[in-house]
N, C-alpha and C positions, 0 to 999 in steps of 0.2 A: 504494500500500500504506500503510495507516494505521500510525501509531506505536504502540509497545507500551504507552506510558504517556501520560497527559494531566495537565498541571500547570496549575492556575489561579493566575494572578497577579492579586490583587484590586485593586491600585493601585500606583503608583510615583511617585517624586519626581524622575525623570530622563526624558529624551526618548523612549527606546525600550527594548525588552527584548532587544536583540541579544546582550548579554553572557550573559543567562540562557538564551536560545535556544541559543547555541553550546555552553554547558556541558551543558545537559540533552540536547542532541542526541547527545552521546557515549554516553548510555544509552538511546537511542531513545525519548526523551520529547518531546512537542510542548507548546508553551506556548499557553495560552488566556488572553486578557486580558479582564477585566470592563471595562465602559465607565467612564470617569471619573465619580467621585461616585456610584457605584452604591449603592443602598439595600439593605437586608437581603434583600428579596424578589428583587431582581435578582441578588445574590450567591448566593442559594439556587439560582436557575435555572442560573447558570454553574457552580456547584459540583457539580451533579448528574452523577454518574458519573466524577468526576475521581479520580486516584490520589494527588494531593498538592495542597496549598494553600500559596502563598507570599504574605505580606501585609506591607505597609508600615504603613499606619495604619488601614485599613478594619476595622470590627469583624467578627471571625470568631466568630460567636455559636454557641450550641448548635444552633440551627436550620440555620445554614450548614454546620456540621460534619456534622450528621445527614443532610443532603442528599447527602453523599458517602460512602456506606457502604464504598467500596473505598479510602478515604483512608488512606494509609500514613504520612503525616507532614504536619505544619504547620510552616512555616519563617517566622520573624519576620525581615523585612528591617530589622533594627535591634536595639536592646537591650531596651527595655521590653516587657512582655508584657500590659499592661493591656487591649489590644484583642483578646486571644485568650481564649476560655473554656478555660483550661488544665485546669481541674478536669474538665470534660466530656470533653475530649480524653483525659485520663488514664483516665477510666472506660471509654473505648473502646479503651484500649491504643494510642493514637496518640502517637508521639513528637513533642514540640514542641521546636524548636531556635531559638536566637537567635545573634547575633554580638556578644558583649559587649565586644569590645576594638577595634572597627574605627575609632572616631572620637574616641578619648580626647584626643589632642592638639588636635583641632579644637574640641571643646566647651570644653576648658580654656582655649584661646586666646580663644575667643569670650566666655567669662565674664570674662576679664581685660580684653578690649576694651570690654565693656559697663561694667565697673567704672571704667576710666580715663575713658571717654567721659562718665560721670556725675560722678565725683569731680573731674575737671579741667575740667568745664563744656565739654568739646569739642563734644558734640552740641548743647548749647544755643547756644553761640557760632556754630557752623556754621549753625544755623537762622536766627539773627539776621543774620549777614552776607549770607545768601542773600536776605534781605528788605531789604538795603541799610542795615542798622544796624551800625555799627562803634563799640562802646561797651563798654569793659571794666567799667564801673560797673553794668551792668544785671544782673550775676550776683553772688551772694554770694562773698566771698573764701574759697577752699577751704583745707583743712588739708593739711599735708604728708603724702603717702601713707604714708611710713615711720613716722609717729606713730600709725597706725590699727591696729585689731585686726580681722582677718578671721575670721568664724565660718563654718565649712563644715558644712552639714547633709547628712549622707550621706557616708561616707568610704571609698567604693570606689575603683576605679582612677582615675576622673575627679576625684573629690574630692581624692585624693592629688596628682594632677597640678596641680590648682589651688593647693593648699597649697604645692607646690614653687615654683610661679611667683611667688606673692605674697611668699614669703620673699626672692626676689631683689630685691624692692622695699623690703625691710627691715621688712615688716609682721609683727606678732605674729599667730600662727595658733592658733586653737582649733577643735575639731571635736566633732561629736556623731553617733553612729550607734547602732543597736540593740544592738550587741555591746560597745561601749566599747573595741574593739580599735584600736590606732593603727598596726598592721601594720608595726611596727619603724621608724616615721618619727620618733618622738620628739615627736609632736604632743600637746599637752595636750588630753585628752578630757574633756568637761564634760557636765553634764546639759542637756537642751533648754532649760530655764528659764535656766540660766546662759549658754547660747549667746545667747539673746535679750537678756539684760540687758547682757552684756559687749561684744557685737560692734558695731563701727562699720559693717561691711559683712557681710551674710549672703549666701552663695552656696549655692544649693540643688542637690544632686546625689544625691538619693535616688530610689528607684523609687516609682511610684504604686501603693499597696496600700490595702486597707481601713484599715490602721493609720495610713497617712500621708495619706490623703485629707483635704484641708482642714487639714493640720497647722498651717499659718499662718492662723489664724482671728482673730477679734476679740480674744480673750484674748492671743494671741501678739503682735499689733501693739501692744497696750497695754503690754507688757513691754519693747518695744524702745526704744532711745534715739530721741529726737525728731530727732536728727541722722543717723540710720542709713539705709543704703541696702540694699535687698533685690534680689538678682539671681536669676532663675530660668531655667536652661537645661535643666531636667529634664522635668517634666510640669506642665501648667497646673493640674491638679486638686489639686496639693499646696498651692495657695493658694486660700483663699476669696476670690474676686474681689470680692464685695460688701464684705467686710471690708477688703480692700486699698484699694478706692476710698475708703471712709470714712477710712481711716488717712491717705491722701494729702490728702484734702479738709480733714481736721481737723488736719493738720500733726503727726500722731502720729509719722510717720517723714518723712525728708527726700526720699526718691525711690525709684523702682522702675525696674529695667532688665530687660525680659522678652523671652524668645525663644519661650516656649510659653504657651498659653492654654487656657481651658476655657469655651466650645467653641472649636474651631479650624475656620476662621479666626474671629477675634473681630469684633465689630461696631465697625468703626473710626469710625463716626459717634458713638460714645459720647464725651462730652466728656473722659473720662479720658485718651484718647489724644491730646488736644490740649494736655494739661497739660505745661508746660515741665519739670516734675520727672520725667516719664515718658519712657523710651526703649523702643521696641518694634522687634523684628526678626521676620521671618516664618518662625519655626521653621527657622532657617538655621545654627544652631551646628554641626550635624553634618557639613556639606557641604564637601568639597574633592574634587578629581579623584581624589586618592589614596584617600581614605576611601570614595568610591563604588565604585571599582574593587575594593577589598578586600571591602566589604560584599556586592556583587552576586556576585562569584565565590565567596565562601565560602558564602553562603546557597544558591546554586544547587548547589554541590558537596554540601552537606548533604542536599538533596533527592535528588540523584542517588545518593548513597551508600545512603540508606535504600531507595530504589526497587529497587536491585539487591542488597540484603541485606548491604551493607558496614556496618561500624561507622563512626560519624561523630562530629563534635565538638559540644559544647555542647547536649546533650539535657537540657533543664531539668527534665523530669519522668521521668528515667531510672528512678528507683526505682518509680514508679507503673506503668511499662509493661513492667517486667521479668517 
């Protein structure tokens, strides 16, 4: 006997879909998986006739959504929504959900790890010693971390968590967001230009939107200190990669520590990634056993709720689908 509902999982960053299968089986829904790296046409084929779509990073375009006329919901297995055509989903009265609070400590911790690995030359010295070089003098002498100013771009829950962590190191913290709201943290909110000019370290924690796409462009890097470090654990598209490469090559800034790229995966043959001033991790900031458990269970429950007509959490387009 076939299940009542069919749910397409477009892609995943974990070994299997057993957590999702178990949760969705409670409402008589079966899981269908698209093959790894599926292109749009393949996703269209797999979406045909499904009742819900859950996606990690794969683009859920208008064409993919249109292939599923019975689709009751689209769930983002994560926070950002830039891979889902939310506007089209809203026009079809399809609720789109996300999980905005599942990996806040992990991303904040990863941003701090990247910062310290760069500021304290940890990554560079590690690379040197692995090559048999044990020489303190091969790296510039760093500044004391507590003398530096951290600029946080995007001041949601993750940005606030980063601010709290760097204060423990004695750093001065400034921040910028679209609202200017410090959310009761007492953080000094500044303009984007002031953030660029004043910060010794900039950590990016904003969503990727039309307004923030390539926010860090040639002009932005020209305003930053030549000694500054930029960290990105948010979305690759917030940085103009060509402009960043030029800024590193021309010593407009001192370094970059990146967990996200545009495109992903990046071309690691690019000489940029061989530069000693660059640290790169493979979109790993979000991951821990605890964060994955929270993410997968909550996203699957959101799908299950909507399939059986229950109210659910974090419907990002609630007004549009009412």
